[in-house]
C-alpha positions as a Markdown table, in Angstrom:
| # | Residue | x | y | z |
|---|---|---|---|---|
| 1 | Met | 74.2 | 25.8 | 236.7 |
| 2 | Trp | 76.6 | 24.9 | 239.1 |
| 3 | Lys | 80.2 | 26.2 | 239.6 |
| 4 | Lys | 83.1 | 24.7 | 241.7 |
| 5 | Asn | 84.4 | 27.4 | 244.0 |
| 6 | Glu | 88.1 | 27.5 | 245.4 |
| 7 | Ser | 87.2 | 25.5 | 248.4 |
| 8 | Gly | 86.0 | 22.4 | 246.4 |
| 9 | Ser | 82.3 | 22.9 | 247.0 |
| 10 | Phe | 79.8 | 23.8 | 244.4 |
| 11 | Thr | 77.8 | 27.0 | 244.3 |
| 12 | Ser | 74.7 | 28.1 | 242.2 |
| 13 | Gln | 75.6 | 30.4 | 239.4 |
| 14 | Ala | 72.8 | 32.3 | 237.7 |
| 15 | Pro | 72.3 | 31.2 | 234.1 |
| 16 | Thr | 73.6 | 33.6 | 231.6 |
| 17 | His | 70.8 | 35.0 | 229.5 |
| 18 | Met | 71.4 | 34.1 | 226.0 |
| 19 | Pro | 69.2 | 35.6 | 223.4 |
| 20 | Val | 66.3 | 33.3 | 222.6 |
| 21 | Ser | 65.3 | 33.5 | 219.0 |
| 22 | Gln | 61.8 | 34.6 | 218.5 |
| 23 | Pro | 59.8 | 32.1 | 216.5 |
| 24 | Glu | 59.7 | 33.6 | 212.9 |
| 25 | Arg | 56.3 | 35.1 | 212.4 |
| 26 | Ser | 54.3 | 33.9 | 209.4 |
| 27 | Arg | 55.4 | 35.9 | 206.5 |
| 28 | Lys | 51.6 | 36.2 | 205.3 |
| 29 | Glu | 50.0 | 39.5 | 205.6 |
| 30 | Leu | 46.7 | 39.9 | 207.5 |
| 31 | Ser | 44.3 | 42.5 | 207.7 |
| 32 | Thr | 41.8 | 42.8 | 210.3 |
| 33 | Ile | 38.4 | 44.6 | 210.5 |
| 34 | Gly | 37.8 | 45.4 | 214.1 |
| 35 | Ser | 34.5 | 45.1 | 215.9 |
| 36 | Ser | 33.9 | 48.9 | 216.0 |
| 37 | Met | 34.5 | 49.1 | 212.1 |
| 38 | Thr | 31.8 | 49.0 | 209.3 |
| 39 | Ile | 32.8 | 48.7 | 205.8 |
| 40 | Thr | 30.7 | 49.1 | 202.7 |
| 41 | Gly | 31.6 | 48.2 | 199.2 |
| 42 | Glu | 34.1 | 46.0 | 197.4 |
| 43 | Leu | 36.9 | 44.5 | 199.4 |
| 44 | Thr | 39.8 | 43.1 | 197.3 |
| 45 | Gly | 43.5 | 42.6 | 198.2 |
| 46 | Asn | 46.5 | 40.1 | 198.4 |
| 47 | Glu | 46.5 | 39.2 | 202.0 |
| 48 | Asp | 44.3 | 37.2 | 204.4 |
| 49 | Leu | 41.5 | 38.9 | 206.1 |
| 50 | Glu | 39.8 | 38.7 | 209.6 |
| 51 | Val | 36.4 | 40.3 | 210.1 |
| 52 | His | 35.3 | 41.1 | 213.5 |
| 53 | Gly | 33.1 | 43.9 | 212.5 |
| 54 | Lys | 30.4 | 44.7 | 209.9 |
| 55 | Val | 31.0 | 44.3 | 206.1 |
| 56 | Glu | 28.5 | 44.8 | 203.3 |
| 57 | Gly | 29.1 | 44.5 | 199.7 |
| 58 | Thr | 31.6 | 41.9 | 198.0 |
| 59 | Val | 34.8 | 40.3 | 199.3 |
| 60 | Ser | 37.2 | 39.0 | 196.8 |
| 61 | Leu | 40.5 | 37.6 | 198.0 |
| 62 | Lys | 40.8 | 34.5 | 195.5 |
| 63 | Lys | 44.4 | 33.3 | 196.8 |
| 64 | His | 43.9 | 34.2 | 200.3 |
| 65 | Ser | 41.9 | 33.1 | 203.4 |
| 66 | Val | 38.9 | 35.0 | 205.1 |
| 67 | Leu | 37.9 | 34.4 | 208.8 |
| 68 | Ile | 34.7 | 35.9 | 209.9 |
| 69 | Gly | 35.0 | 36.2 | 213.7 |
| 70 | Glu | 32.3 | 35.4 | 216.1 |
| 71 | Arg | 31.2 | 39.0 | 216.4 |
| 72 | Gly | 31.5 | 39.5 | 212.5 |
| 73 | Arg | 28.4 | 40.3 | 210.5 |
| 74 | Val | 28.7 | 40.2 | 206.7 |
| 75 | Lys | 26.1 | 40.9 | 204.1 |
| 76 | Ala | 28.2 | 39.9 | 201.0 |
| 77 | Asp | 29.2 | 37.4 | 198.6 |
| 78 | Ile | 32.8 | 36.0 | 199.6 |
| 79 | Cys | 35.3 | 34.5 | 197.2 |
| 80 | Ala | 38.5 | 33.3 | 198.7 |
| 81 | Lys | 40.8 | 30.3 | 198.8 |
| 82 | Ser | 39.6 | 29.2 | 202.4 |
| 83 | Ile | 36.7 | 30.6 | 204.2 |
| 84 | Arg | 36.0 | 30.1 | 207.9 |
| 85 | Val | 32.7 | 31.5 | 209.5 |
| 86 | Gly | 32.4 | 31.9 | 213.2 |
| 87 | Gly | 30.0 | 34.9 | 213.1 |
| 88 | Glu | 27.0 | 35.6 | 210.6 |
| 89 | Val | 27.1 | 35.7 | 206.9 |
| 90 | Lys | 24.2 | 36.5 | 204.5 |
| 91 | Gly | 25.6 | 36.0 | 201.0 |
| 92 | Asn | 27.0 | 33.3 | 198.9 |
| 93 | Leu | 30.3 | 31.7 | 199.7 |
| 94 | Phe | 32.9 | 30.6 | 197.0 |
| 95 | Gly | 36.0 | 28.7 | 198.4 |
| 96 | Glu | 38.5 | 27.7 | 196.1 |
| 97 | Asp | 39.9 | 24.9 | 198.7 |
| 98 | Glu | 37.3 | 24.9 | 201.6 |
| 99 | Val | 34.7 | 26.6 | 203.5 |
| 100 | Ile | 34.2 | 25.7 | 207.2 |
| 101 | Ile | 31.1 | 26.8 | 209.2 |
| 102 | Leu | 32.4 | 26.8 | 212.8 |
| 103 | Gln | 30.2 | 25.9 | 215.9 |
| 104 | Thr | 29.2 | 29.6 | 216.3 |
| 105 | Gly | 28.8 | 30.3 | 212.7 |
| 106 | Arg | 25.5 | 31.2 | 210.8 |
| 107 | Val | 25.2 | 31.3 | 206.9 |
| 108 | Glu | 22.3 | 32.1 | 204.9 |
| 109 | Gly | 23.3 | 31.6 | 201.3 |
| 110 | Asp | 24.9 | 29.1 | 198.8 |
| 111 | Ile | 28.2 | 27.6 | 199.3 |
| 112 | Lys | 30.4 | 26.1 | 196.5 |
| 113 | Ala | 33.7 | 24.6 | 197.4 |
| 114 | Ala | 35.7 | 21.5 | 196.9 |
| 115 | Arg | 35.5 | 20.8 | 200.8 |
| 116 | Val | 32.7 | 22.0 | 203.0 |
| 117 | Thr | 32.6 | 21.4 | 206.9 |
| 118 | Leu | 29.6 | 22.3 | 209.1 |
| 119 | Glu | 30.6 | 21.9 | 212.8 |
| 120 | Asn | 28.1 | 20.8 | 215.4 |
| 121 | Gly | 26.1 | 23.8 | 216.4 |
| 122 | Ser | 26.5 | 25.8 | 213.1 |
| 123 | Lys | 23.5 | 27.0 | 211.3 |
| 124 | Phe | 23.2 | 26.9 | 207.6 |
| 125 | Lys | 20.3 | 27.8 | 205.2 |
| 126 | Gly | 21.0 | 27.5 | 201.5 |
| 127 | Ser | 22.6 | 24.8 | 199.1 |
| 128 | Ile | 25.9 | 23.3 | 198.8 |
| 129 | Asp | 27.8 | 22.5 | 195.6 |
| 130 | Met | 30.9 | 20.4 | 196.2 |
| 131 | Glu | 32.6 | 19.9 | 192.9 |
| 132 | Pro | 36.3 | 20.0 | 192.9 |
| 133 | Lys | 38.1 | 22.1 | 190.4 |
| 134 | Gly | 38.3 | 20.4 | 187.1 |
| 135 | Asp | 35.7 | 17.9 | 187.7 |
| 136 | Glu | 33.1 | 20.0 | 185.8 |
| 137 | Lys | 34.8 | 19.0 | 182.4 |
| 138 | Glu | 35.3 | 15.2 | 183.5 |
| 139 | Arg | 31.7 | 15.0 | 184.7 |
| 140 | Ser | 30.2 | 16.6 | 181.4 |
| 141 | Ser | 32.4 | 14.1 | 179.4 |
| 142 | Ala | 31.4 | 11.4 | 181.6 |
| 143 | Glu | 27.7 | 12.2 | 181.2 |
| 144 | Asp | 28.1 | 12.6 | 177.5 |
| 145 | Ser | 29.6 | 9.1 | 177.3 |
| 146 | Ala | 26.7 | 7.5 | 179.7 |
| 147 | Ala | 24.1 | 9.2 | 177.4 |
| 148 | Lys | 25.9 | 7.8 | 174.3 |
| 149 | Ala | 26.0 | 4.3 | 176.0 |
| 150 | Ala | 22.4 | 4.5 | 177.0 |
| 151 | Lys | 21.3 | 5.6 | 173.6 |
| 152 | Ser | 23.2 | 2.7 | 171.8 |
| 153 | Gly | 21.8 | 0.4 | 174.5 |
| 154 | Glu | 18.3 | 1.5 | 173.6 |
| 155 | Asn | 19.0 | 1.1 | 170.0 |
| 156 | Gly | 20.3 | -2.5 | 170.5 |
| 157 | Arg | 17.4 | -3.3 | 172.8 |
| 158 | Leu | 15.2 | -2.2 | 170.1 |
| 159 | Ala | 16.9 | -4.0 | 167.4 |
| 160 | Ala | 16.8 | -7.2 | 169.5 |
| 161 | Gln | 13.0 | -6.8 | 170.2 |
| 162 | Ser | 12.5 | -6.2 | 166.5 |
| 163 | Ser | 14.3 | -9.3 | 165.5 |
| 164 | Ser | 12.4 | -11.4 | 168.3 |
| 165 | Leu | 9.2 | -10.0 | 166.8 |
| 166 | Thr | 10.2 | -11.2 | 163.4 |
| 167 | Ser | 11.3 | -14.5 | 164.5 |
| 168 | Arg | 7.9 | -14.9 | 166.1 |
| 169 | Ser | 5.8 | -13.8 | 163.2 |
| 170 | Thr | 7.7 | -16.2 | 160.9 |
| 171 | Ser | 7.4 | -19.2 | 163.1 |
| 172 | Pro | 4.2 | -21.4 | 162.5 |
| 173 | Val | 1.1 | -21.1 | 164.6 |
């Protein structure tokens, strides 16, 4: 900033320091399992989780996200809204919204989620089921309808074949 002094020339004035509002921190709670930690048992809770250490057992955070960091090692089934794997997981992953295997991630187990992403370089051994919520009922009713249509189509075809056989047998030779 510049200030005009009494002689008419301008001089530099140090800016007054106004308090700068800090960006509001996310209101989401976050728990972290550090790289020197080992947890054995069942993990449940109502906050997001980052794993940089070792976990064995089960992890159930159905309405929250789970991140397995590059140094994280997990031998557990994980059930969460969103799961990101940058480390190693031996167990099944159940993501309500998504499961992402990062470039450094390794998973040995099955994945069930609406969206699954395997980044280049990731390693995965198992099966993937990408059936969005609610589609199970729609699919089973669609399969039932298709089965009924196929069955009625077969009956119609059999009836048509039967009538054509009858018409052949009644025609003079």
